[in-house]
N, C-alpha and C positions, 0 to 999 in steps of 0.2 A: 304367601301372596306378595309379589314385588310391588312396592308403591309406585304410583304414577305421578309425575310432576308436570304440570302444564305451564308454559311460559306465555303470558298474554300481556298486552300493553298497546299503546299507540304505535303507529308506524315509525320505524327508524329509531326505536329506543335501545336497541341492542339485544333483541331476543335471540336472533340467530347466532350472534357472537357468544352469548352465554350458553346456548345449546352446544356449540362446538367445544367450549370449555368443560361442560358437564360430561359430554360423551368422549372427550379427549380425541376428537376427530376434526375433519374439515368437511363433514357431510353436508352441512347447510351452507348455501351460498351467502356470502357477506359482501356488501357493497354500500357505498354512501348513497343509497337510492331508496326512498320509501316505497313500500308496497312490493318489494322483491319476493318475499315469501307469500305464496298463495294457498298452498295446501297444507294440512297439518303433517308434520314429519316426525317420525319416532326414532329414538335412539336409545341405546343402553349405556348406563353410566355406573360407576362404583366409587364409594367413599369408604375407605377402609374395608370392613367386612359387610357393608350395606350395599347391595345393588339396588338400582332404581331404573325406571324408564322416564325419559324426558320427551315432552311433546313441543316442537316449535310450531308456532301459529303465525298467521298473517296479522297485521296491525288492525286495530279497531279504533276508529275516530268518532263513530256515532253519526256520521254523515255519509254512509256508504250508499253508492248508487252503481247500477250495472254490475260489472264483475266484482266490485269491491263488496257488494251485498252477499255474493256467494262466499267470498273469503271470510266475512264476518260469521256466516253460518258454520264454516269449518272451525273457527275459533271458539264458537259457542259449544260445538260438539266435543272439542278438546277439554273445555271446562267441565262438561258433564261426565266425561270419562275419568278425570283426574281425581286423585285422592287429596292433593294439595296443590294450590295455585300460587305461582310466583308472578305478582303483578309488577311489571317493570315500569318505572318512570324515569324521566331524563332530568338529572340534576342541573344540567346547564340550561335547559328550557324552562325549568321551574313547573309549578303546579298549573295544569290546564283543565278546562272544563271536561275534556275527554277523560282525563284521569279520575275526576270526581264521578263521572257517569259510570266508569268501570267499577269503582269501589262500591257504588250503590247497587250495581247489578250483582256483584259477588255476594254482597250482604243479603240481597233478596233471595238469592239461590242457596243461602246457608252453606256456602262452600268455604272451607278453611283456606285462608290465603295469607301470604307474607308480602309486605310492601317493600320492594327492592328498588333502591335509588341507585341507578347506574350512572356511569361517567363522572365519578367524583375525583378522578385523577387530575392533578394539576390545579385544583381549586380548594377553597376552605371547606372542609366537610361539614362543620357545624353550621355555617352560613347556608350551605346548600340544602340542608335538611329542615330549615326553619319553616319554609312554605308548607311542607308536606305534613308537619304536625297538626295542621288544621283539619286534616282528614279524620282525625280521631282514632287512628290506628295505634294499637298498643306498642308494637315494636317496629322500628325502621331499620333496614339493613343497607348500609352503604357498601357498594362494590364498584370495582372497575373491571368489567367483563373482559375487555380486550387484553388486560394484563393478568387476569385471574385473581386480582386482589379481593379478599373477602368472600370468595366463592366457596371455599371449603367449609368455613364456619357457617355460611348460609345453609348449605345442604345438611350439614350435621344437625343443625337446629330443626330443619324441617323433617328430618327422618327419626328424631328422637322417640317419637311416640309409636313408631312401627316396630314390630318384632324382628329379630334377626332371622334370615331364611334358614330353613332346614337343610340337612345334609342332602336329602333327595333333590331338593330344588337347586342346590348348587351343582348337583351331579348332572342335571339336565343339560343337554347340549343341542345346539341348533342343527337339526337334521332335516330341515324343511327343504322342499323342492323350490329353488329360486327361479322365477319365470320373469324375464324382462320383456316388456312390450315396447317395441321400437317402431319407428316410421317417420314419415314426413309430417310437417305441421298440419293440424286440422284434418287428420284422417280418422279420428275417433278413438284414440288410445285410451283417454280417460273415461270416455263413455263405455268402452269395452270393459275396463276394470271395474267400473261401477256396476255393470251388468253381471259380471262374474261374482262380485261380492254380494249383490242383491241390496245395495244401499248406495246413497249418494255420498260416497266416501271422498271423491275428488271434485274439485271445481271444473264444471264443464260450461264453456261459453263459446258462442259462435264467432270465434276470432282466433286466427293463428297465433301461436305462441302463449297460450294461456298457462300451460305448464312450463316452468322455468327450471325446476330442480328435479332430481330423481327421487321418487317417493317410494319407500319400502313399506309394504303392507303385509302383515302376517295374519293368516287365517287358516281354518281347517275345513276340509270337505271329504266326506266319506271316510273319515279316520285318517286322512293323509294331510300332513302339514304343508302349507305352501307359503311362499313369500313372493307376492306380486310386486313388480318394480315398474312404476309408471315413469317414463322418460320424457324429456323435452324433444320436440320434433326437430329434425336435422334438415336444414336447407343447404342449397349449394353454396360453396365458399364465397362466391362473388356477391351473394345476397346477404351475407352476414356482416353487419356493421357495428351492432352494439356489443360492448365488452361483456355484458351480462350474458348475451346469447353465446358468446364464445366459451364462457365458462360452462354454460348449459350443455354444450356439445361435449366438452370434456367429461362431464358427469355421465352423459349418455354412454360414452365409450367405456367408462369405468363400470357402469351397470352391465354392459355386455360381458365384460370379464368376470364380474361377480356372479352372473347367472349360470344355472345349469342348462337351462333351455330358453331360447329367444323366440318370441312370437313376432314375426315381421308383419305388420299390418299395412295393407295397401288400399287405396281408394279404387273401388271397382269402376267408377265413372272415368277415371283417368288411365286405368290399365297399369302396365309395368313402365315406369319411367327410369331414367338413368340414375336418379338419386336412390331409388329402390335397389338397383343393382349395386350401387356403392355400399349401401347398408348390408346387403347380402355378403359382399366381400369382406366387410369388417367382421361379420359373424363367423364366416368360414375361417378367416385368419385366426380368430380367437379359438376356433375348434369347438364351438358350443353347439348343442342340439338345436334344431331348427324346426319351427312350424310356420307355415305361410298362411295368412288369412286375408281375404279380400272382403273389405267392409262395404256397406251400402249396396249389397247385392240385390236387395229386394226392389230397388227403384229402377232396374234396367229392364229393357225389352228383351224378348227371346233371341233376336238376331244379334243384339249387342252382347249377350251372354256367350253365344257360340263364338263370336269373334274374339272375345277375351280369353276363352278356353284354349282356342288354337294359338293365341299369342303366348299364353303361358307355356304350352308344350314346346313352342319354338325357342323362347328366350330363357326358359328355366330348365333346360335339359341337364345342366351341370349340377343341379341339386335334386336329381331324381329320387334321392333317399328321403326327402322331406315330404310330409303330408301337406295337402293344400285344402283349405276350407273356404267356403263361400258363406258369409255370415252377414247378419244385420245387428250391430251392437246396440242400436237404438231400441229395436223390438225384440232382441234376444234370439232371433232365428239362427240356429246352428251354433251358438256360443257354447252350449254344454258339450259338444263333440270335441272342443279343443282340449278338454282335460284328458281324453283317451290318448290323443297324440302326444300331449306333454308328458304323460306318464310313461308312454312307450319310449320316447326319446330319452327321458331321464334314466330309465331302467337300462336301455342299451348303452348309454354313455358311462354308466357306473358299474356295469356288469364285470364280474371277474372271470377272465378267460384262462382256461388251463393250457399249459404248455403242450400236453399230449394231443389235445384237440386241435390246437393251432398248427402243430407240425403235420398232423394228418391232413388237414385242409391244404397246407402248403404243398405236400407231396401230391395230392390230387390235382392241384392247379398246375404244377410243373409237368405232371404226366399228360394232362390234356393239351397243354400249350407250353413247351419247353422255352426257356429263355434263349435269346439269340446267341450266335457264335461270334467271338471276337478274336481275330488273328488266328483262326483255325482252332480255337479252344472254346468249349462250351462253358458259359457261366453256371456255376453250381450253387444252388440254394439248399442248405443242409437241414436247418431246423428253425423254428420260430417260437417266440414266447411273448407274453404280455409285458409291456414296458410302462404302462400308466393308464389312467382313466380320465374321462371328461376332457378331451375325446379319447376313445380307445387307441392306445399306441401299441403296435405290433412291431417287435424287433426281429428281423430275419438275419441269420448268420449264413455266410457263404464265402465263395471266392469271386474276385473281380466284381463285387457288388457295386462299386463306385461307377461302373460303366453300364449299369442297367438303364435302358431308355425310359422316358416318362410314360410312354404308351403301355409298356409292360407293368410299370408300377400301378397305373390306373386299373389294369386288368386284375392285378392282385387285390386291390382295394375292393373292387366289385365282388370278387370271389369270396373274400373274407366276410364282407357285409352279408352276402347271400347265405353262406354256409353257417355262419354264427347268428343269423337272424337278427341283425342290427338295423334298426330303423330310426330315422330322425336324427341321426348323428353322423358326422364325418368320421372316417377312419384314416388315421395316419400311420405310415409305414416307415420304419428306419432300418437301413441296411448296414450291416457290419461285416468287415472282412478280417479274418484272422491274420495275425502277423506271421510272415515266413521266418522261421527260426534260423535259417541258413542264408538270409538275405545279405548280411554284412560279414559273412564268414568265408574265407578262402580255404580250399581243401589243401591240407598239408601232405605232400607226397612222401612216401617211404623211399629208402634207398633203392629198392628194387624197382619201384615205379619210376624213379628218375632214370635209372639205367635203361628201362624199357622204352621211355620217352626218347632217349638219345638214339637208340637203335632205329626207331621209327623215323626220326628226323633224318638220319643218315640214309635210310632207305628211300625217303622221298627225294633227297638231293640227288642221289644216284640215278633215279628214274628221270629227273629233269635234265641231267647231263646227257643221258642217252637220246632223249628227244631233240 
């Protein structure tokens, strides 16, 4: 069993900075802004031979209201899940009533915790710890999370009582299906993930921009391991002003690259807007499997539903391989059907395609519709083989392949997708032309050939003189 460490404390005491140090990543957004973290975020870390899971949480001040109350609930859930809690306090701010409140709460919950005094860099450590001895905590740990000072010793002390992992646990590898849910702000991404999980795992608030970071959530359904990725909503560039929101967009684009399948969530009341098409372009460029879902479908009249369906057929013709679902994340209508499309897209994107089968499909496509002729010569496509997965890459060898028009390439993509039964994923084709071994070589004539050439030239000149 891998131990779980929860990082809790007041806002802006350095929990996300310590999370990045523990996981050796930049997964958590860090800025000099209180309340930046809202959902609980999980990450994997390791000290020597000891692996662990760290949970980053939102700040708790004891005076939460509105969206902050939802953040506090997420922090409390992380405390309940953890095996040990790191209670972070600020050495520069000193002891506060909120710190005392958190110590009392952890003691009532009988949860083992370590008091971690952060931001001791540049100040006298002994003086900084004086106030916190009044809490009656047995051991205090002074660290500087931004520089990594004291972090290794802290984690080693916390994990001493936990057994080392078995060889089987070490052998386990992340083979889950990674599903990223993307969309514009306030279309219901967090609500959809909560519905898919069957619990209030993410903060949901009736205000755009509630989710600021990409949240990775692992779970299992019907024996299949999934990792759901909740992302921040992406607005048009002219509407993005805050620096934090710019970093959130970067995190969303990274989540698309990390995912196997992307679920694009749109608002059925607004239909397809330009920003949705921009997100589609990002997904297609990344080559990820795609599932389209229109949320808030249950609140529409029948004539509005018909209008939106016709709009989808007209504007989304270029992704005819993707399944489209009409759902209600709030009530759960149609949400269960998303798994079937996600599994089909993942299976298609990661399927192994044999060279024999791909070559037969290529021969049939060329027989039905041959490539065009260039300068009186027909483009020849000889054989095909698989070049990669997620997305499926098909490499076709032939002659003059660099001159194949885009229309014929799209034709081949549709043929391969149809014959190989690939759904929910784009197909990429790469053409390769074999080198001509005689391209840079001149033919060396023999003595007899030279003599024959001279005779021919004399004959040509004689004929010209006669004329």
